[in-house]
LUMVEXMAR-242059 format. One record per residue (C-alpha): z, x, y; residue in three letters; residue number from 1. Coordinates in Angstrom, 2 decimals, decimal comma. Example, Ala and Ser with C-alpha at 12.3 -4.5 7.8 and 13.67 -1.06 7.14 Angstrom:
[[7,80; 12,30; -4,50]; 'ALA'; 1] [[7,14; 13,67; -1,06]; 'SER'; 2] 
***
This chain:
[[8,24; 21,17; 11,70]; 'MET'; 1] [[6,65; 18,26; 13,59]; 'ARG'; 2] [[7,38; 14,70; 12,54]; 'ALA'; 3] [[6,87; 11,22; 13,95]; 'PHE'; 4] [[10,27; 9,67; 14,63]; 'VAL'; 5] [[11,08; 6,07; 15,58]; 'ILE'; 6] [[14,28; 5,89; 17,65]; 'HIS'; 7] [[14,20; 2,15; 18,25]; 'GLY'; 8] [[11,77; -0,75; 18,75]; 'PRO'; 9] [[8,80; 0,60; 20,69]; 'GLY'; 10] [[10,52; 3,96; 21,19]; 'ASP'; 11] [[8,83; 6,65; 19,10]; 'ALA'; 12] [[7,05; 9,97; 19,30]; 'GLY'; 13] [[6,56; 13,41; 17,80]; 'VAL'; 14] [[9,70; 15,53; 17,48]; 'ALA'; 15] [[10,63; 18,96; 16,17]; 'GLU'; 16] [[12,87; 18,52; 13,12]; 'VAL'; 17] [[14,29; 21,05; 10,63]; 'PRO'; 18] [[11,96; 22,27; 7,90]; 'ASP'; 19] [[12,75; 20,33; 4,70]; 'PRO'; 20] [[14,41; 22,08; 1,77]; 'VAL'; 21] [[13,91; 20,94; -1,82]; 'ALA'; 22] [[17,09; 20,01; -3,65]; 'GLY'; 23] [[17,72; 19,67; -7,37]; 'LEU'; 24] [[14,64; 18,18; -9,04]; 'GLY'; 25] [[12,71; 18,01; -5,77]; 'GLU'; 26] [[9,59; 19,59; -4,26]; 'VAL'; 27] [[8,36; 20,20; -0,73]; 'VAL'; 28] [[4,83; 18,93; -0,10]; 'VAL'; 29] [[2,62; 19,92; 2,83]; 'ALA'; 30] [[1,14; 16,58; 3,88]; 'VAL'; 31] [[-2,65; 16,61; 4,27]; 'GLU'; 32] [[-3,26; 12,94; 4,98]; 'ARG'; 33] [[-1,04; 9,90; 5,45]; 'ALA'; 34] [[-1,86; 6,26; 5,95]; 'GLY'; 35] [[-0,59; 3,81; 8,57]; 'VAL'; 36] [[0,61; 0,61; 6,90]; 'CYS'; 37] [[1,63; -2,78; 8,22]; 'GLY'; 38] [[5,19; -1,99; 7,12]; 'THR'; 39] [[5,15; 1,04; 9,45]; 'ASP'; 40] [[4,08; -1,19; 12,33]; 'VAL'; 41] [[7,00; -3,54; 11,63]; 'GLU'; 42] [[9,45; -0,64; 11,86]; 'PHE'; 43] [[7,89; 0,36; 15,19]; 'PHE'; 44] [[8,20; -3,18; 16,58]; 'THR'; 45] [[11,65; -3,74; 15,05]; 'GLY'; 46] [[10,50; -6,74; 13,00]; 'GLU'; 47] [[10,99; -5,19; 9,55]; 'MET'; 48] [[13,72; -7,19; 7,80]; 'HIS'; 49] [[15,27; -4,07; 6,22]; 'TYR'; 50] [[16,51; -3,23; 9,73]; 'LEU'; 51] [[18,40; -6,51; 9,89]; 'GLY'; 52] [[20,15; -6,29; 6,53]; 'ASP'; 53] [[21,15; -2,63; 6,73]; 'GLY'; 54] [[18,72; -1,24; 4,16]; 'GLN'; 55] [[17,13; 0,86; 6,93]; 'ALA'; 56] [[18,29; 2,04; 10,33]; 'ARG'; 57] [[17,03; 4,04; 13,28]; 'TYR'; 58] [[16,17; 6,82; 13,83]; 'PRO'; 59] [[13,50; 6,64; 11,12]; 'MET'; 60] [[10,75; 8,90; 9,83]; 'ARG'; 61] [[8,21; 6,56; 8,31]; 'ILE'; 62] [[5,09; 6,95; 6,15]; 'GLY'; 63] [[4,73; 6,11; 2,45]; 'HIS'; 64] [[0,98; 6,48; 1,80]; 'GLU'; 65] [[0,14; 10,16; 1,53]; 'TRP'; 66] [[-1,34; 13,10; -0,32]; 'CYS'; 67] [[-0,73; 16,82; -0,02]; 'GLY'; 68] [[-0,08; 20,13; -1,76]; 'THR'; 69] [[3,22; 21,28; -3,26]; 'VAL'; 70] [[4,44; 24,36; -1,35]; 'VAL'; 71] [[7,98; 24,83; -2,69]; 'ALA'; 72] [[10,17; 23,73; -5,59]; 'THR'; 73] [[13,89; 23,13; -5,91]; 'GLY'; 74] [[16,27; 23,92; -8,73]; 'GLU'; 75] [[15,15; 22,54; -12,07]; 'GLY'; 76] [[11,47; 22,24; -11,11]; 'VAL'; 77] [[8,88; 24,51; -12,74]; 'HIS'; 78] [[7,29; 26,83; -10,15]; 'PRO'; 79] [[3,84; 26,03; -11,54]; 'LEU'; 80] [[3,98; 22,86; -9,44]; 'TRP'; 81] [[3,31; 25,02; -6,36]; 'VAL'; 82] [[-0,31; 24,70; -5,28]; 'GLY'; 83] [[-0,97; 21,38; -7,01]; 'ARG'; 84] [[-2,55; 18,52; -5,05]; 'ARG'; 85] [[-0,43; 15,41; -5,46]; 'VAL'; 86] [[0,47; 11,92; -4,36]; 'VAL'; 87] [[3,91; 10,41; -4,76]; 'GLY'; 88] [[5,41; 7,09; -5,77]; 'ASP'; 89] [[7,08; 5,26; -2,90]; 'THR'; 90] [[9,73; 3,63; -5,08]; 'MET'; 91] [[12,49; 5,98; -6,25]; 'LEU'; 92] [[14,86; 4,27; -8,67]; 'GLY'; 93] [[18,36; 5,47; -9,52]; 'CYS'; 94] [[17,21; 6,45; -13,01]; 'GLY'; 95] [[20,29; 5,05; -14,71]; 'HIS'; 96] [[20,20; 1,25; -14,52]; 'CYS'; 97] [[18,63; -1,23; -16,94]; 'ARG'; 98] [[15,58; -1,73; -14,74]; 'ARG'; 99] [[14,88; 1,98; -14,47]; 'CYS'; 100] [[15,29; 2,48; -18,22]; 'HIS'; 101] [[12,84; -0,37; -18,87]; 'SER'; 102] [[10,16; 1,26; -16,68]; 'GLY'; 103] [[10,76; -0,98; -13,67]; 'HIS'; 104] [[12,26; 1,55; -11,27]; 'GLN'; 105] [[10,25; -0,04; -8,46]; 'HIS'; 106] [[12,67; -3,00; -8,50]; 'VAL'; 107] [[15,85; -0,95; -8,99]; 'CYS'; 108] [[18,57; -2,58; -6,89]; 'ALA'; 109] [[19,70; 0,77; -5,44]; 'THR'; 110] [[16,26; 2,38; -5,10]; 'ARG'; 111] [[15,15; 4,50; -2,19]; 'GLN'; 112] [[11,72; 3,84; -0,70]; 'GLU'; 113] [[10,00; 6,82; 0,88]; 'VAL'; 114] [[9,81; 6,30; 4,63]; 'GLY'; 115] [[11,19; 2,77; 4,29]; 'ILE'; 116] [[14,56; 2,26; 2,59]; 'ARG'; 117] [[17,70; 4,22; 1,92]; 'GLY'; 118] [[17,20; 7,04; 4,41]; 'GLY'; 119] [[14,44; 8,89; 2,52]; 'ARG'; 120] [[12,24; 10,54; 5,19]; 'ALA'; 121] [[8,56; 9,63; 5,14]; 'GLY'; 122] [[5,21; 11,39; 5,25]; 'ALA'; 123] [[4,15; 11,03; 8,88]; 'LEU'; 124] [[5,17; 14,65; 9,24]; 'ALA'; 125] [[3,92; 18,10; 8,38]; 'GLU'; 126] [[6,02; 18,19; 5,19]; 'LYS'; 127] [[7,90; 15,83; 2,94]; 'ILE'; 128] [[10,54; 16,27; 0,22]; 'VAL'; 129] [[10,29; 14,05; -2,88]; 'VAL'; 130] [[11,53; 14,12; -6,49]; 'PRO'; 131] [[9,12; 15,87; -8,84]; 'VAL'; 132] [[9,36; 12,85; -11,14]; 'THR'; 133] [[7,61; 10,74; -8,48]; 'SER'; 134] [[4,49; 12,94; -8,36]; 'LEU'; 135] [[0,99; 12,22; -9,69]; 'HIS'; 136] [[-1,50; 15,06; -9,68]; 'GLU'; 137] [[-4,89; 14,53; -8,02]; 'LEU'; 138] [[-8,06; 15,70; -9,75]; 'PRO'; 139] [[-10,70; 17,59; -7,72]; 'PRO'; 140] [[-12,89; 14,48; -7,58]; 'GLU'; 141] [[-10,34; 12,71; -5,34]; 'VAL'; 142] [[-10,51; 14,12; -1,81]; 'ASP'; 143] [[-7,80; 13,91; 0,85]; 'THR'; 144] [[-9,06; 10,63; 2,29]; 'THR'; 145] [[-9,09; 8,89; -1,08]; 'ALA'; 146] [[-5,82; 10,58; -1,99]; 'GLY'; 147] [[-4,05; 8,97; 0,95]; 'ALA'; 148] [[-5,35; 5,61; -0,29]; 'LEU'; 149] [[-3,93; 5,90; -3,82]; 'VAL'; 150] [[-0,69; 4,11; -2,92]; 'GLU'; 151] [[-2,36; 1,01; -1,41]; 'PRO'; 152] [[-4,91; 1,28; -4,22]; 'GLY'; 153] [[-2,19; 1,03; -6,84]; 'GLY'; 154] [[-0,94; -2,18; -5,23]; 'ASN'; 155] [[-4,46; -3,59; -5,05]; 'ALA'; 156] [[-5,25; -2,67; -8,64]; 'LEU'; 157] [[-2,17; -4,52; -9,85]; 'ARG'; 158] [[-3,20; -7,58; -7,81]; 'ALA'; 159] [[-6,72; -7,46; -9,25]; 'ALA'; 160] [[-5,44; -7,20; -12,81]; 'ARG'; 161] [[-3,05; -10,10; -12,26]; 'ALA'; 162] [[-5,90; -12,21; -10,87]; 'ALA'; 163] [[-8,21; -11,47; -13,80]; 'LEU'; 164] [[-5,58; -12,19; -16,45]; 'GLY'; 165] [[-6,23; -11,70; -20,14]; 'GLU'; 166] [[-9,92; -12,65; -19,87]; 'LYS'; 167] [[-10,61; -9,79; -17,50]; 'GLY'; 168] [[-13,26; -11,79; -15,65]; 'GLU'; 169] [[-13,71; -14,80; -13,42]; 'GLY'; 170] [[-14,36; -16,12; -9,94]; 'ARG'; 171] [[-11,74; -14,92; -7,49]; 'VAL'; 172] [[-11,00; -15,64; -3,82]; 'VAL'; 173] [[-9,14; -12,99; -1,85]; 'VAL'; 174] [[-7,52; -14,18; 1,39]; 'TYR'; 175] [[-7,20; -11,36; 3,93]; 'GLY'; 176] [[-9,89; -8,67; 4,29]; 'PRO'; 177] [[-7,44; -5,99; 5,42]; 'GLY'; 178] [[-6,71; -2,79; 3,52]; 'THR'; 179] [[-5,05; -4,41; 0,49]; 'ILE'; 180] [[-7,46; -7,35; 0,38]; 'GLY'; 181] [[-10,54; -5,12; 0,51]; 'LEU'; 182] [[-9,18; -2,71; -2,08]; 'LEU'; 183] [[-8,29; -5,64; -4,35]; 'THR'; 184] [[-11,83; -6,96; -3,94]; 'ALA'; 185] [[-13,21; -3,51; -4,84]; 'MET'; 186] [[-11,20; -3,35; -8,05]; 'PHE'; 187] [[-12,19; -6,92; -8,91]; 'LEU'; 188] [[-15,86; -6,14; -8,36]; 'ARG'; 189] [[-15,59; -3,00; -10,48]; 'ALA'; 190] [[-14,22; -5,18; -13,29]; 'ALA'; 191] [[-17,20; -7,54; -13,05]; 'GLY'; 192] [[-15,55; -10,43; -11,24]; 'ALA'; 193] [[-17,30; -12,67; -8,72]; 'GLU'; 194] [[-15,39; -12,05; -5,48]; 'VAL'; 195] [[-15,20; -14,11; -2,29]; 'HIS'; 196] [[-13,22; -12,89; 0,73]; 'LEU'; 197] [[-11,72; -15,21; 3,35]; 'VAL'; 198] [[-11,00; -13,78; 6,80]; 'GLY'; 199] [[-9,87; -14,94; 10,21]; 'VAL'; 200] [[-11,69; -12,69; 12,67]; 'THR'; 201] [[-15,48; -12,35; 12,89]; 'PRO'; 202] [[-15,06; -8,56; 12,86]; 'GLU'; 203] [[-13,19; -8,52; 9,55]; 'SER'; 204] [[-15,65; -10,92; 7,95]; 'ILE'; 205] [[-18,62; -8,85; 9,13]; 'THR'; 206] [[-17,04; -5,65; 7,83]; 'PHE'; 207] [[-16,39; -7,20; 4,41]; 'ALA'; 208] [[-20,03; -8,26; 4,26]; 'ARG'; 209] [[-21,10; -4,71; 5,14]; 'GLU'; 210] [[-19,21; -3,59; 2,04]; 'LEU'; 211] [[-21,32; -5,99; 0,00]; 'GLY'; 212] [[-18,87; -8,88; -0,40]; 'PHE'; 213] [[-19,36; -12,58; 0,14]; 'ALA'; 214] [[-17,06; -13,31; 3,07]; 'ALA'; 215] [[-16,47; -16,40; 5,20]; 'GLU'; 216] [[-13,86; -18,01; 7,42]; 'ALA'; 217] [[-13,27; -20,70; 4,79]; 'ALA'; 218] [[-12,97; -20,56; 0,98]; 'PRO'; 219] [[-15,69; -21,82; -1,37]; 'PRO'; 220] [[-15,83; -25,58; -1,80]; 'SER'; 221] [[-15,59; -25,42; -5,58]; 'SER'; 222] [[-12,46; -24,37; -7,51]; 'PRO'; 223] [[-11,97; -20,76; -8,61]; 'VAL'; 224] [[-10,22; -19,02; -11,47]; 'ASP'; 225] [[-7,79; -17,10; -9,27]; 'ALA'; 226] [[-6,69; -16,63; -5,68]; 'VAL'; 227] [[-5,10; -13,51; -4,20]; 'VAL'; 228] [[-3,06; -13,92; -1,02]; 'ASP'; 229] [[-3,19; -10,60; 0,85]; 'ALA'; 230] [[-2,26; -12,11; 4,22]; 'THR'; 231] [[0,87; -12,61; 6,32]; 'SER'; 232] [[0,11; -16,32; 6,77]; 'ASP'; 233] [[2,87; -18,52; 5,26]; 'PRO'; 234] [[0,40; -21,41; 4,88]; 'ALA'; 235] [[-2,00; -19,59; 2,55]; 'VAL'; 236] [[-0,14; -19,98; -0,80]; 'PRO'; 237] [[-0,13; -23,78; -0,59]; 'ALA'; 238] [[-3,84; -23,85; 0,17]; 'GLY'; 239] [[-4,50; -21,34; -2,59]; 'ALA'; 240] [[-2,73; -23,56; -5,10]; 'LEU'; 241] [[-5,02; -26,42; -4,10]; 'GLU'; 242] [[-8,07; -24,21; -4,60]; 'LEU'; 243] [[-7,30; -22,61; -7,94]; 'VAL'; 244] [[-8,50; -24,20; -11,17]; 'GLU'; 245] [[-6,00; -25,62; -13,68]; 'PRO'; 246] [[-4,78; -22,80; -15,94]; 'ALA'; 247] [[-5,78; -20,37; -13,19]; 'GLY'; 248] [[-3,77; -17,70; -11,40]; 'ARG'; 249] [[-2,18; -17,34; -7,98]; 'LEU'; 250] [[-1,33; -13,78; -6,94]; 'VAL'; 251] [[0,89; -13,12; -3,91]; 'CYS'; 252] [[0,85; -9,60; -2,49]; 'ILE'; 253] [[1,00; -10,37; 1,24]; 'GLY'; 254] [[4,34; -10,93; 2,98]; 'LEU'; 255] [[4,78; -13,52; 5,70]; 'ALA'; 256] [[7,39; -13,43; 8,43]; 'GLY'; 257] [[8,80; -16,77; 7,28]; 'GLU'; 258] [[9,03; -18,51; 3,88]; 'PRO'; 259] [[5,86; -19,85; 2,29]; 'SER'; 260] [[6,17; -23,26; 0,69]; 'ARG'; 261] [[4,28; -24,61; -2,31]; 'ILE'; 262] [[4,68; -27,75; -4,41]; 'ASP'; 263] [[6,12; -26,52; -7,71]; 'SER'; 264] [[5,11; -29,83; -9,30]; 'ARG'; 265] [[1,49; -28,97; -8,65]; 'GLN'; 266] [[2,07; -25,47; -10,01]; 'LEU'; 267] [[3,42; -26,94; -13,26]; 'ALA'; 268] [[0,98; -29,83; -13,62]; 'LEU'; 269] [[-2,00; -27,50; -13,10]; 'LYS'; 270] [[-0,44; -24,92; -15,46]; 'ASP'; 271] [[-1,06; -22,21; -12,87]; 'VAL'; 272] [[0,37; -18,73; -13,37]; 'THR'; 273] [[1,93; -17,38; -10,16]; 'ALA'; 274] [[2,46; -13,62; -9,86]; 'VAL'; 275] [[4,16; -11,55; -7,18]; 'GLY'; 276] [[3,19; -7,91; -6,59]; 'ILE'; 277] [[5,73; -5,64; -4,90]; 'LEU'; 278] [[4,79; -2,05; -5,61]; 'SER'; 279] [[2,01; 0,34; -6,53]; 'ALA'; 280] [[4,22; 2,18; -9,02]; 'SER'; 281] [[2,74; 0,82; -12,28]; 'PRO'; 282] [[-0,82; 1,16; -10,92]; 'GLY'; 283] [[-0,88; 4,63; -9,35]; 'LEU'; 284] [[-2,28; 6,58; -12,29]; 'GLU'; 285] [[-4,99; 4,01; -13,00]; 'ALA'; 286] [[-5,98; 3,90; -9,31]; 'ALA'; 287] [[-6,43; 7,69; -9,36]; 'ILE'; 288] [[-8,59; 7,38; -12,49]; 'ASP'; 289] [[-10,82; 4,75; -10,87]; 'HIS'; 290] [[-11,24; 6,84; -7,73]; 'TYR'; 291] [[-12,03; 9,96; -9,75]; 'ALA'; 292] [[-14,59; 8,13; -11,89]; 'ALA'; 293] [[-16,29; 6,65; -8,81]; 'GLY'; 294] [[-15,77; 3,06; -9,99]; 'ASP'; 295] [[-14,03; 2,34; -6,69]; 'VAL'; 296] [[-14,59; 4,31; -3,47]; 'ASP'; 297] [[-11,89; 3,38; -0,93]; 'PRO'; 298] [[-13,06; 5,72; 1,83]; 'ARG'; 299] [[-15,34; 3,27; 3,70]; 'PRO'; 300] [[-12,31; 1,22; 4,80]; 'ILE'; 301] [[-11,01; 4,10; 6,96]; 'VAL'; 302] [[-11,79; 3,54; 10,64]; 'ALA'; 303] [[-10,46; 6,85; 11,96]; 'ALA'; 304] [[-8,19; 9,81; 11,32]; 'THR'; 305] [[-5,80; 10,73; 14,12]; 'VAL'; 306] [[-3,04; 13,26; 14,78]; 'GLY'; 307] [[0,72; 12,68; 14,96]; 'LEU'; 308] [[0,58; 12,65; 18,76]; 'ALA'; 309] [[-1,77; 9,64; 18,68]; 'ASP'; 310] [[0,49; 7,48; 16,52]; 'LEU'; 311] [[2,52; 5,81; 19,25]; 'ALA'; 312] [[-0,71; 4,48; 20,76]; 'ASP'; 313] [[-1,90; 3,26; 17,37]; 'VAL'; 314] [[1,37; 1,41; 16,72]; 'PHE'; 315] [[1,19; -0,11; 20,20]; 'ALA'; 316] [[-2,21; -1,59; 19,30]; 'GLY'; 317] [[-4,44; 0,96; 21,00]; 'ARG'; 318] [[-6,56; 1,82; 17,98]; 'ARG'; 319] [[-9,36; 4,40; 18,08]; 'PRO'; 320] [[-12,93; 3,12; 17,66]; 'PRO'; 321] [[-13,91; 2,23; 14,11]; 'GLY'; 322] [[-14,74; -0,85; 12,08]; 'THR'; 323] [[-12,51; -0,41; 9,03]; 'GLY'; 324] [[-8,91; -1,68; 8,83]; 'PRO'; 325] [[-7,28; 1,64; 7,90]; 'LYS'; 326] [[-6,04; 4,45; 10,13]; 'ILE'; 327] [[-5,17; 7,79; 8,53]; 'LEU'; 328] [[-3,15; 10,64; 10,01]; 'VAL'; 329] [[-3,79; 14,37; 9,73]; 'ASP'; 330] [[-0,40; 15,98; 10,47]; 'PRO'; 331] [[-2,01; 19,40; 10,89]; 'THR'; 332] [[-3,78; 18,30; 14,08]; 'VAL'; 333] [[-1,96; 19,87; 17,08]; 'PRO'; 334] 
***
């Protein structure tokens, strides 16, 4: 089959690789759509820190946002899985440790991450092999475009819920109108929150406004109930802590290339709840439900859908025309 392989920083392309075979408890999925994520870009450039600490190594087959149809099953998997449209969890815990048994397999110390960590090949390919336990079935109402956005949607939904807290309402600022920031804003709006987006580029601010959001280059002048940092700017958390109301919430889902610093005295004296979001795992099923119900439609954020052969250009910054932040891949395109 054809797959996108990264051999080293800036050295990548489509290669012929052996057809995958499902092992015990696994399935083979024909990939219909896959998303390009910022993490994928970091593997292409060599900046991803997993490469430095040995959790990942070249050559790599990346891609962790995907949807497709099960085409084969391994030993121990019911054959009725064949033909089902599915998405899969990125985080694959060992299944035996305390974290896995408590439902937190996404922070298992020895987890694999599809297309990211532990040598598990990713979905920027014609087919992918994953454990059947990682699958979530897609209803007919969720098409292939939305299906490929379930994984980032699960992350965004968790960020939105953390920002809203127990009240389930409020005035929220989201820094970073990229894929995760926009999806977080969509889930917040669906819950009835007042949402303000803060962006850097005029293009991103304009696009957020086209989606119906209040968006500016600076945050509102008055305090807010919660702030979500969906950026890679290490300075944002400190500014967010200044902005949030006492007893409010600070949600960090973006990852900066260097440590972010905040004054923990201010965090305590303002009684602010700070939450970190790592994974979509606990939010995947609910994200599918929201998409199926039409409460949130993620499809407008997609700028273009390309083939595997176009990926090296995309990772090198030569994006196809389109105003949204997200690029999807159709691996069936020659």
